C-alpha positions as CSV (number, residue, x, y, z in Angstrom):
1,M,125.0,69.4,127.9
2,A,122.4,71.1,125.5
3,T,120.0,73.9,126.3
4,T,117.1,75.5,124.6
5,T,116.4,79.2,124.9
6,Q,113.4,81.1,123.4
7,S,113.4,84.7,122.5
8,N,112.9,86.9,125.6
9,T,110.1,89.4,126.0
10,R,111.7,92.9,126.4
11,V,111.5,94.3,129.9
12,S,109.4,97.5,129.9
13,L,109.4,100.6,132.1
14,D,106.2,99.3,133.7
15,D,108.0,96.2,134.8
16,L,110.4,98.3,137.0
17,D,109.7,99.5,140.6
18,L,111.0,103.1,140.4
19,S,110.5,106.5,142.0
20,I,108.7,109.3,140.1
21,G,112.0,110.9,139.3
22,K,113.7,107.8,137.9
23,R,110.5,106.9,135.9
24,T,110.2,110.4,134.5
25,R,113.9,110.5,133.3
26,L,113.9,107.1,131.9
27,H,110.5,107.9,130.1
28,R,112.3,110.7,128.3
29,L,115.2,108.5,127.1
30,L,112.7,105.6,126.1
31,Y,109.9,107.5,124.5
32,D,110.6,111.2,124.0
33,H,113.8,111.0,122.2
34,G,115.5,108.5,119.9
35,P,113.6,105.6,118.4
36,G,110.9,105.7,121.0
37,N,108.5,102.8,121.6
38,G,110.3,101.9,124.9
39,T,113.7,101.4,123.2
40,M,116.9,103.3,123.7
41,L,120.0,104.2,121.5
42,L,122.8,105.9,123.3
43,L,125.9,107.4,121.9
44,P,128.8,107.0,124.4
45,V,131.9,109.3,124.2
46,D,133.9,108.0,127.2
47,Q,136.7,106.6,125.1
48,G,138.9,109.6,125.5
49,M,139.3,108.8,129.2
50,E,139.5,105.0,128.8
51,H,141.7,104.7,125.7
52,G,143.2,108.1,125.3
53,P,143.0,110.2,121.9
54,R,144.0,107.2,119.8
55,D,140.3,106.3,119.1
56,F,139.9,109.7,117.4
57,F,142.7,109.2,114.9
58,E,140.5,107.3,112.4
59,N,138.1,110.3,112.1
60,P,140.1,113.4,113.3
61,A,136.8,115.5,113.5
62,S,135.5,113.2,116.2
63,A,138.1,114.5,118.7
64,D,135.9,117.6,119.1
65,P,132.9,116.6,121.3
66,V,130.7,119.0,119.3
67,Y,131.0,116.6,116.4
68,E,129.3,113.8,118.5
69,L,126.8,116.2,120.0
70,E,125.7,117.4,116.7
71,L,125.5,113.7,115.4
72,A,123.4,112.8,118.5
73,Q,121.1,115.7,117.7
74,E,120.9,115.2,113.9
75,A,120.5,111.4,114.0
76,N,118.0,111.5,116.9
77,F,119.8,109.5,119.6
78,S,118.0,108.8,122.8
79,G,121.0,110.4,124.6
80,I,124.7,111.0,124.7
81,V,127.2,109.6,127.4
82,L,129.8,112.2,128.5
83,G,132.1,112.5,131.5
84,Y,131.7,115.4,133.8
85,G,134.3,117.7,132.1
86,L,133.0,117.3,128.6
87,A,129.4,117.7,129.8
88,K,130.2,120.9,131.6
89,K,132.3,122.4,128.7
90,Y,130.2,121.3,125.7
91,M,126.6,120.7,126.6
92,K,125.3,124.3,127.0
93,Q,124.2,124.8,123.4
94,F,122.6,121.3,123.3
95,A,120.9,121.4,126.6
96,G,117.2,120.3,126.3
97,K,118.0,119.0,122.8
98,V,120.2,116.0,123.4
99,P,119.5,114.0,126.6
100,L,122.5,113.5,128.7
101,V,124.0,110.5,130.6
102,V,126.9,111.5,132.9
103,K,129.5,108.8,133.4
104,L,130.5,109.0,137.1
105,N,133.6,106.9,137.1
106,G,136.5,106.3,134.7
107,K,140.1,105.1,134.3
108,T,142.9,105.3,131.8
109,E,144.3,102.1,130.0
110,I,147.8,102.8,131.4
111,P,147.8,100.6,134.5
112,A,147.6,96.8,134.2
113,D,144.0,95.7,133.6
114,D,144.3,93.0,136.1
115,E,143.9,95.6,138.8
116,A,140.9,97.1,137.0
117,F,139.2,99.8,139.2
118,S,137.5,102.9,138.0
119,P,137.5,105.6,140.4
120,Q,134.6,108.1,140.9
121,T,135.2,111.3,139.0
122,A,131.9,113.1,139.6
123,T,128.9,113.0,141.8
124,V,125.2,112.4,141.2
125,E,124.4,116.0,142.4
126,E,126.8,117.3,139.8
127,A,125.0,115.2,137.1
128,V,121.6,116.6,138.3
129,A,123.0,120.1,138.0
130,L,124.1,119.4,134.5
131,G,120.5,118.3,133.6
132,A,121.3,114.7,133.1
133,D,118.6,112.1,132.6
134,A,120.7,109.2,133.9
135,I,124.1,108.4,135.2
136,G,126.6,105.8,134.2
137,Y,128.9,103.6,136.2
138,T,131.4,100.9,135.3
139,I,131.6,97.8,137.6
140,Y,134.5,95.4,136.9
141,V,133.2,92.0,138.0
142,G,136.1,89.7,138.9
143,S,138.8,92.3,139.4
144,P,140.9,92.1,142.6
145,A,139.6,95.5,143.4
146,Q,135.9,94.6,143.2
147,D,135.4,95.1,146.9
148,R,136.3,98.8,146.6
149,D,134.2,99.0,143.5
150,F,131.1,97.6,145.2
151,I,131.4,100.0,148.1
152,Q,131.9,102.9,145.9
153,F,128.9,102.0,143.7
154,M,126.7,101.5,146.8
155,E,127.3,105.1,147.8
156,I,126.5,106.4,144.3
157,R,123.5,104.2,144.1
158,E,122.2,105.6,147.4
159,E,122.6,109.1,146.2
160,A,121.0,108.3,142.9
161,D,118.0,106.8,144.7
162,R,117.7,109.9,146.8
163,L,117.8,112.3,143.9
164,G,115.6,110.1,141.5
165,M,118.3,109.5,138.9
166,P,118.4,106.2,136.9
167,V,121.6,104.3,137.1
168,I,123.1,102.6,134.1
169,V,125.8,100.0,134.9
170,W,128.6,99.1,132.5
171,A,128.9,95.4,133.6
172,Y,132.3,94.4,132.5
173,P,134.2,91.1,133.6
174,R,137.9,91.9,134.2
175,G,141.0,90.4,135.8
176,S,143.1,87.3,135.6
177,A,140.5,85.3,137.6
178,I,138.1,85.8,134.7
179,D,140.8,85.2,132.2
180,G,141.5,81.9,133.7
181,K,137.8,80.8,133.5
182,A,137.1,81.1,129.7
183,G,137.8,84.9,129.5
184,R,135.9,88.2,129.7
185,E,134.0,87.6,126.4
186,S,132.7,84.2,127.5
187,L,129.0,83.5,128.3
188,Y,130.1,82.5,131.9
189,A,131.8,85.9,132.5
190,I,129.2,88.2,130.8
191,D,126.2,86.2,132.3
192,Y,127.8,86.6,135.8
193,A,128.4,90.3,135.3
194,A,124.8,90.9,134.3
195,R,123.5,89.0,137.4
196,V,125.9,91.0,139.7
197,A,124.7,94.4,138.1
198,C,121.1,93.4,138.8
199,E,121.8,92.4,142.3
200,M,123.7,95.6,142.9
201,G,120.7,97.6,141.8
202,A,121.3,98.7,138.2
203,D,118.1,100.2,136.6
204,V,119.9,99.6,133.2
205,I,122.6,97.3,132.4
206,K,125.1,97.7,129.5
207,M,126.7,94.4,128.4
208,N,128.5,92.7,125.5
209,L,127.3,89.9,123.3
210,P,129.0,86.6,124.5
211,V,131.6,85.1,122.2
212,I,131.1,81.3,121.8
213,N,134.5,79.4,121.7
214,P,133.9,75.7,122.4
215,E,137.5,75.0,123.3
216,K,138.1,78.1,125.5
217,D,134.7,77.6,127.2
218,K,135.8,74.4,128.7
219,Q,137.7,76.4,131.1
220,A,134.5,77.8,132.6
221,P,132.8,76.5,135.7
222,K,130.0,73.9,135.4
223,P,127.7,74.0,133.7
224,Y,129.0,76.7,131.3
225,N,131.8,74.4,130.3
226,S,129.4,71.8,128.6
227,L,126.6,74.2,127.3
228,N,125.9,73.9,123.6
229,V,124.3,77.3,122.7
230,T,124.5,79.8,119.9
231,A,125.4,83.4,120.5
232,E,121.8,84.4,120.3
233,E,120.8,81.8,122.9
234,A,123.7,83.0,125.0
235,M,122.6,86.6,124.9
236,A,119.0,85.5,125.8
237,M,120.4,83.9,128.9
238,V,122.4,87.1,129.8
239,V,119.3,89.2,129.4
240,K,117.3,86.8,131.7
241,S,120.2,87.1,134.3
242,A,119.8,90.8,134.1
243,G,116.3,90.4,135.6
244,R,114.0,93.4,136.0
245,S,116.7,95.7,134.6
246,L,116.7,97.3,131.2
247,T,119.4,96.1,129.0
248,L,121.7,97.7,126.4
249,L,124.0,95.9,124.0
250,S,127.4,97.4,123.6
251,G,128.8,98.0,120.1
252,G,132.5,97.6,121.1
253,S,135.2,98.4,118.7
254,K,134.5,99.4,115.1
255,A,133.2,96.6,112.8
256,D,131.6,96.3,109.4
257,D,128.0,96.6,108.7
258,A,127.3,92.9,108.5
259,D,128.7,92.2,111.9
260,I,127.0,95.2,113.5
261,F,123.5,94.1,112.4
262,A,124.1,90.5,113.1
263,K,125.0,91.6,116.6
264,A,122.0,94.0,116.7
265,E,119.5,91.3,115.6
266,A,120.8,88.8,118.2
267,G,120.4,91.4,120.9
268,L,116.8,92.2,119.9
269,E,115.8,88.5,119.5
270,A,117.2,88.2,123.1
271,G,115.1,91.0,124.5
272,V,117.6,93.8,124.9
273,T,116.1,97.3,125.4
274,G,118.5,99.0,123.0
275,F,121.9,99.7,121.9
276,I,124.8,101.8,123.1
277,F,127.1,102.2,120.2
278,G,130.0,104.7,120.1
279,R,133.0,104.0,118.0
280,N,130.9,102.2,115.3
281,V,129.1,105.5,114.8
282,W,131.5,108.5,115.4
283,Q,134.5,106.9,113.8
284,R,132.6,107.1,110.6
285,Q,132.1,110.1,108.3
286,P,128.8,111.9,109.1
287,E,126.9,110.7,106.1
288,S,127.8,107.1,106.9
289,A,127.1,107.5,110.5
290,R,123.6,108.8,110.0
291,A,122.8,106.1,107.6
292,L,123.9,103.5,110.2
293,V,121.9,105.1,112.8
294,S,118.9,105.3,110.6
295,R,119.0,101.5,110.1
296,L,119.4,100.9,113.7
297,T,116.5,103.1,114.5
298,D,114.3,101.2,112.0
299,L,115.5,97.9,113.6
300,L,114.5,99.1,117.1
301,R,111.1,100.4,116.0
302,S,110.3,97.0,114.3
303,H,110.7,95.0,117.4
């Protein structure tokens, strides 16, 4: 079965039905900082919780959150993503200079991933007190714990709506049920996760670029098991499934420049709002990181 997919038009802030508080905070991220023109470039630093200190070994200076905060300020990111503890300990000297997204849940990599569940570690009220412009939350679609996950998110979403705080959802497929249906990197899994995040009420959705693997994709449910699409077309389908939500393409683990920009181009052609690139930036030395961000910024401004 073949399908044709055209480039998507990027969802804009005006397309979203938002409270004044949410609209104001998102406007700062989309227009007042970073590339501007309705795009977003975030620097996530939640890997210390998710992966432990090992991600900082490649560039030991990056173990100090001040390194990433200075980089976010100098390279003019739209904002930085930190957990509550890092934000409380390190944001003071950057307050008002680097917009903040507070990640409200997190887990370690030590338990088996099949039972993926990311417990709440902070509240929306605490994020407001820290001066945040948005909160982040990971939903593991397909995990055996997704019933608890959905209820936990519902309570956070309700508080965010009440306090006018935009919600960015990390929409991640996880668990053996997903692994048995073409895997977490497949179009089926990522497309499903994007739709779930939209239906759960995400204002912004972070997702990965689907990996096209014709043999493995045969394990996916119909019609995904017979689709004939490129990675770019697959990403356009995912953005469409995200509906009236802004979308961010995840950078993932460190890659070379060619792969990074191929991914970035595919995302922009599909209609993503922007990028959320962490390890591909702060695992580099400062000069290399700033050069990469400059190119990404130019790319966002050209679309």
